[in-house]
MILOMI-598427 format. One record per residue (C-alpha): residue in three letters; x, y, z. Coordinates in steps of 0.05 Angstrom, whole numbers, plus 32768, in hexadecimal, padded with zeros to 4 digits. Each point is the difference from the previous one (the first is absolute). Example, Ala and Ser with C-alpha at 12.3 -4.5 7.8 and 13.67 -1.06 7.14 Angstrom:
<pts>
ALA80F67FA6809C/SER801B80457FF3/
</pts>
This chain:
<pts>
MET879E88F28794/GLY80287FFA7FC0/HIS7FCD7FF27FCA/LYS80347FFD7FC9/ALA803C7FEA8029/ARG80237FC37FE3/THR7FF87FBE8024/ASP80427FE57FE7/SER804880198005/ASN800480117FB5/PHE8009804B8007/ASN803A80317FFB/LEU80158025803E/ASN8013803B7FD3/ASP7FB980047FE5/LEU7FD17FEE8038/PRO7FC580287FE4/GLY80037FE37FBA/THR80187FB8800A/GLY7FE57FF58046/GLY7FB880177FF5/ARG8009803F802A/MET80297FDB8034/ASP801E8044800F/ILE7FC180148025/LEU80057FC4802E/CYS804A800D800C/ARG7FF280478015/CYS7FC97FE7802F/VAL80327FD08021/ASN80308039800C/SER7FCB802F8019/ALA7FE47FCC8030/LEU80427FEA801E/PHE803480377FFE/LEU800F80358034/SER803880337FF9/HIS80357FD2801F/ASP7FDA7FC18010/LEU7FC77FD27FEC/ARG7FBA7FFC801E/ARG80077FBE8024/ASP7FB67FFA8010/VAL7FE880057FB8/VAL7FF17FC77FD0/ILE7FED80107FB8/TYR7FDE7FCF7FD1/LEU800280087FB5/VAL7FCA7FDD7FD8/LEU80197FF47FB9/LEU7FC97FF47FCD/GLY802380097FBD/GLU801A7FCF7FCB/PRO80127FCA7FF5/GLY7FE77FD28037/SER7FD37FFC803D/SER800080388033/LYS803680028034/ILE800C80258042/VAL8044801A8015/LYS800A80138049/PHE8035802F801D/ASP80087FFC804C/GLY8021803E801D/GLU80187FDB803D/SER802A7FCD7FDA/VAL800C801B7FBA/ARG804880067FE9/TYR802480187FC1/LEU7FCC80367FF4/ASN801780467FEC/PRO7FD4803D7FF5/ASP7FFC7FFD7FB4/GLU7FD07FDE7FD0/ARG80367FD37FE2/SER80107FE28045/SER7FB87FEE8011/GLY7FF57FEA7FB8/SER803B7FD18006/LEU7FE37FE0803F/ILE7FBC7FF87FDE/LYS80237FE17FC4/LYS80257FCE802D/ALA7FBE7FEE8022/LEU7FDF7FF47FBC/GLU80387FD07FED/LYS7FE87FD18037/SER7FCB7FCC7FF1/ALA7FC6801D8028/GLY7FC87FD6801F/SER7FC6800F802E/TYR802F8006803D/TRP80348037800D/LYS80467FF17FE6/GLN803A802D8013/SER802B80187FC7/THR8030802F8024/LEU800180168049/GLY7FBE8022800F/VAL7FE27FF67FBA/TRP7FCD7FC97FF4/ILE7FD47FE97FC7/ARG7FC27FD57FF6/THR7FC97FF87FCC/GLY7FBE8023800C/GLY7FDA80407FF7/LEU7FDD80378026/GLU7FCB7FD38020/ASP80357FCF8018/ILE802C80338023/LEU7FC680258020/ARG7FE57FBE801B/GLU80457FEE801B/LEU800880448022/MET7FBA8007801D/ASP7FE97FBA8013/GLY7FFF7FF8804B/ALA801E8045800C/GLU7FCC8020802E/ASN8028803F800E/LYS8019800B7FB9/ARG7FE080387FD7/MET800080097FB5/PHE7FFD80427FDA/TYR7FF780067FB5/LEU801E80407FE3/SER7FD0801F7FCE/GLU7FF280477FEB/ASP7FB77FFB8015/GLY80107FE88047/ILE7FFE80258042/ASP803B802D800F/ILE80337FDA802A/ARG8003803C8030/GLU7FB57FFA800D/ILE7FFE7FB78015/ASP80097FE38046/LYS804B7FFE800A/LYS80027FC58030/PRO7FFD7FCB7FC8/LEU803F80207FE3/LEU80257FEC803F/ASP7FEC7FB77FF9/ASP80177FCC7FCD/VAL7FE780207FC0/VAL7FFD7FEE7FB6/PHE7FFE80347FC8/VAL7FEA7FEB7FBA/LEU800E802B7FC3/GLY80017FF87FB5/ASP803280137FCA/HIS7FF880337FC8/LEU7FC37FDA7FE6/GLY7FDB80008042/MET7FD57FC68015/THR7FCC7FDB7FD7/PRO7FB87FFC801A/GLU800D7FB6800F/GLU803E80108029/GLU7FDB80368026/SER7FCA7FCE8010/VAL80357FD0801C/ILE801E8038802A/LYS7FBC8014801A/ASP7FED7FB88011/ALA80417FFA8028/GLY7FE78037802F/SER8027803D7FE9/LYS7FF080488010/ILE800980307FC6/ILE802C803C800E/ASN802780347FD9/ILE803E80278012/GLY7FF180437FE1/PRO7FD980287FCD/VAL802A7FF07FC2/SER80137FC07FDB/LEU80477FE88010/HIS802F7FC97FEA/ALA7FFC7FC08028/ASP80468008801E/HIS7FEF80478017/CYS7FC17FE58021/ILE802A7FCE8027/ILE802F80378019/LEU7FC5802A8018/VAL7FDF7FC48022/ASN80427FF18024/ASN800380498015/GLU7FBA7FFC801E/LEU80137FC18025/ASP80408021801A/ARG7FD9803C8019/ASN7FCC7FD68023/ILE80327FD18021/LYS8029803B8019/ARG7FC18023801C/ASP7FEB7FC08024/ALA80457FF2801F/
</pts>
């Protein structure tokens, strides 16, 4: 969730925090979700919900299986987000560059799209007052799983209600508050450990 992230392409890649409405946070999340040491996580898709000025909310999707032209720095992911925002977005996905897509919509729209009709899919909301990820049943982590997390502002009560209504389980990843991109790295590490144990 990017509560202040711009919904148009009018931001400077050299000043993502100031001109992009903390777009730097979302760029770091993209990199943390997708990059390995010498490869990409091909089975990961990350959705960025942009809620800032000046227009209606938009969703940008990075698909690890098909994304190209992405390097492990904020400017690179920021450039791909900027190119996506240059497209005229509607209610259906439109590809801007290989593996990067955009559409209009907000949190409720993307959760509905991800969860409707997906019987085996599980959703986890990362929150400091949730159950420790190491204390939950690990089997759902081996299935098709969705993780929802906020930016530096957290989630509003209304957003938390939408997440709860979508069937999420509330978990945390440790005893201290962390940046969103660090949370993603730790979640990926838990998934890696569980997949390896189950193999």
